[in-house]
Each structure stands twice: as C-alpha cells, then as structure tokens.
C-alpha positions in Angstrom: 121.1 -86.0 -41.1 120.0 -85.4 -44.8 118.4 -82.5 -46.1 114.8 -81.7 -46.3 112.7 -82.8 -49.3 111.6 -79.6 -51.0 108.4 -79.8 -52.9 105.4 -77.5 -54.5 102.4 -77.3 -52.2 99.2 -78.8 -53.1 95.6 -78.1 -51.9 95.4 -80.6 -49.3 98.6 -78.8 -47.7 96.8 -75.6 -46.6 96.1 -76.4 -43.0 99.7 -77.5 -42.4 101.1 -74.8 -44.4 99.2 -72.2 -42.1 100.1 -74.1 -38.8 103.7 -73.9 -39.9 103.4 -70.1 -40.4 101.9 -69.7 -37.1 104.6 -71.5 -35.5 107.5 -70.2 -37.5 107.0 -67.1 -38.9 107.1 -63.4 -37.3 103.9 -61.9 -37.9 101.0 -62.7 -40.3 99.7 -60.9 -43.4 96.1 -60.4 -44.6 96.1 -63.6 -47.0 97.5 -65.8 -44.2 94.0 -67.8 -44.1 92.7 -70.8 -45.7 91.5 -68.8 -49.1 94.6 -66.9 -49.4 96.9 -69.9 -49.5 94.2 -72.0 -51.5 94.1 -69.2 -53.9 97.9 -69.0 -54.3 98.1 -72.9 -55.0 95.4 -72.7 -57.4 96.5 -69.6 -59.3 100.4 -70.5 -59.3 101.1 -74.1 -58.1 104.6 -73.8 -58.3 104.9 -70.7 -56.2 104.6 -72.1 -52.8 107.5 -74.2 -51.9 107.5 -76.4 -49.0 110.2 -78.1 -46.9 109.4 -81.5 -45.4 111.1 -84.0 -43.2 109.4 -87.2 -42.4 106.1 -85.9 -43.7 106.0 -82.8 -41.4 106.2 -79.2 -43.2 109.1 -77.6 -41.7 109.3 -74.5 -43.7 107.7 -72.4 -46.3 108.6 -69.8 -48.7 106.7 -68.2 -51.9 108.6 -67.5 -54.9 106.4 -65.5 -57.4 107.2 -64.0 -60.8 104.9 -62.1 -62.7 106.9 -62.1 -65.9 108.9 -59.0 -64.6 109.7 -59.0 -61.0 110.3 -62.1 -58.9 109.5 -61.9 -55.1 110.2 -64.1 -52.2 108.2 -63.7 -49.1 106.4 -65.7 -46.0 109.9 -67.4 -45.7 109.8 -69.2 -42.4 111.6 -72.4 -40.8 109.9 -74.0 -37.9 112.0 -73.2 -34.7 112.8 -76.9 -34.0 114.1 -77.4 -37.3 116.5 -74.5 -37.7 120.1 -74.5 -38.4 119.6 -77.9 -40.4 119.9 -76.5 -43.7 116.3 -76.1 -44.3 116.6 -72.2 -45.2 119.2 -72.8 -47.7 117.5 -75.9 -49.6 114.1 -73.5 -49.6 115.8 -70.6 -51.0 118.0 -72.8 -53.5 114.7 -74.0 -54.7 113.1 -70.7 -55.0 116.0 -69.2 -56.8 115.9 -72.3 -59.4 112.2 -71.6 -59.6 112.7 -67.9 -60.3 115.8 -68.4 -62.8 114.0 -70.8 -64.9 111.5 -68.2 -66.8 114.0 -65.5 -66.9 113.9 -63.8 -63.5 117.0 -61.6 -62.9 116.5 -60.1 -59.3 114.6 -61.3 -56.4 113.0 -58.9 -54.0 112.4 -60.2 -50.6 109.7 -58.7 -48.1 111.4 -58.9 -44.6 110.0 -57.2 -41.3 112.2 -54.2 -40.4 112.1 -55.5 -36.9 113.2 -59.3 -37.4 116.8 -59.5 -37.0 116.9 -63.1 -37.1 115.4 -63.0 -40.8 118.0 -60.1 -41.6 121.0 -62.5 -40.6 119.3 -65.4 -42.8 118.8 -63.3 -45.8 122.1 -61.7 -45.6 123.9 -65.0 -45.3 122.0 -66.3 -48.7 123.6 -63.4 -50.4 120.8 -60.7 -50.0 121.3 -57.1 -49.1 118.9 -54.4 -47.7 118.0 -51.6 -50.4 117.4 -48.5 -48.3 116.6 -46.2 -51.2 113.1 -47.7 -51.8 110.3 -48.2 -49.6 107.2 -50.3 -50.0 103.6 -48.8 -50.4 100.7 -50.7 -49.8 96.7 -50.5 -50.0 94.6 -53.1 -48.8 91.9 -54.0 -51.0 
C-alpha cells in the first residue's frame, strides 16, 4: 500500500474535516465548528494539512507559525486507517511547513489523558515538557 496524499485544506473540505475529527480525535475544542475551520483556512491556507486516501480524509493536523512560535494541534488519524504511515506523513509535512519560514521548535498540544497520542508524539521524536503549563482564557 502506498502512503497517503497530504495536501492543504480548501473551503470545500470543512464538513469532511469536522467529520474526520469527530471520528478520530479525542475531545473537541471551541473552534471545532464550521466557522472555526473555515476561518483557519481563510486566514492561513497552508496551516491545515489533510491526509487523503482514495478521496477520503483519513487524518488532519494544524501546523501554525506566527513568526515566533510553531504549534501543532488537532492531530488525528481515523481509527480505520491507523498504523499505515498516515501520522508520519502528516507530521513530516507539518514539520516541513514550519521549517520553511524559519521555525525552530514545535509545541504540540496533547491531551493529558490521551496515552495513544503520547506514544505517537514520542515515536515522532517529541518529548513532554513538564516545567510549563498552558494558561488559557476563552473569548
């Protein structure tokens, strides 16, 4: 089996992205809705990367860079397509996307309770940083 095609999301992908995330991801965020995904695609068309196989979205990752920090989040692979190189292909594409404009380090937001994600990120060369905590405020 060949690897997945990885591409940038376009506006017509919004519903399929949300469906994939519902089926594949642990939990949802406040921007996991049509406006949130469409707004991301509009603001930064290269940020939302999709893995596809036979025209079906099998995984997603958002790779954002604000000129200072690189972030990876909403990383998910559909359960029916795991262990087929999709996670690796998505992260390779995300890292290339963030390295190109000068990114130096990627921060990944990973749910504390998601052991499967911890193993996936670890296998990709990431490590947990325990001396920092994320502080948030919903707007």
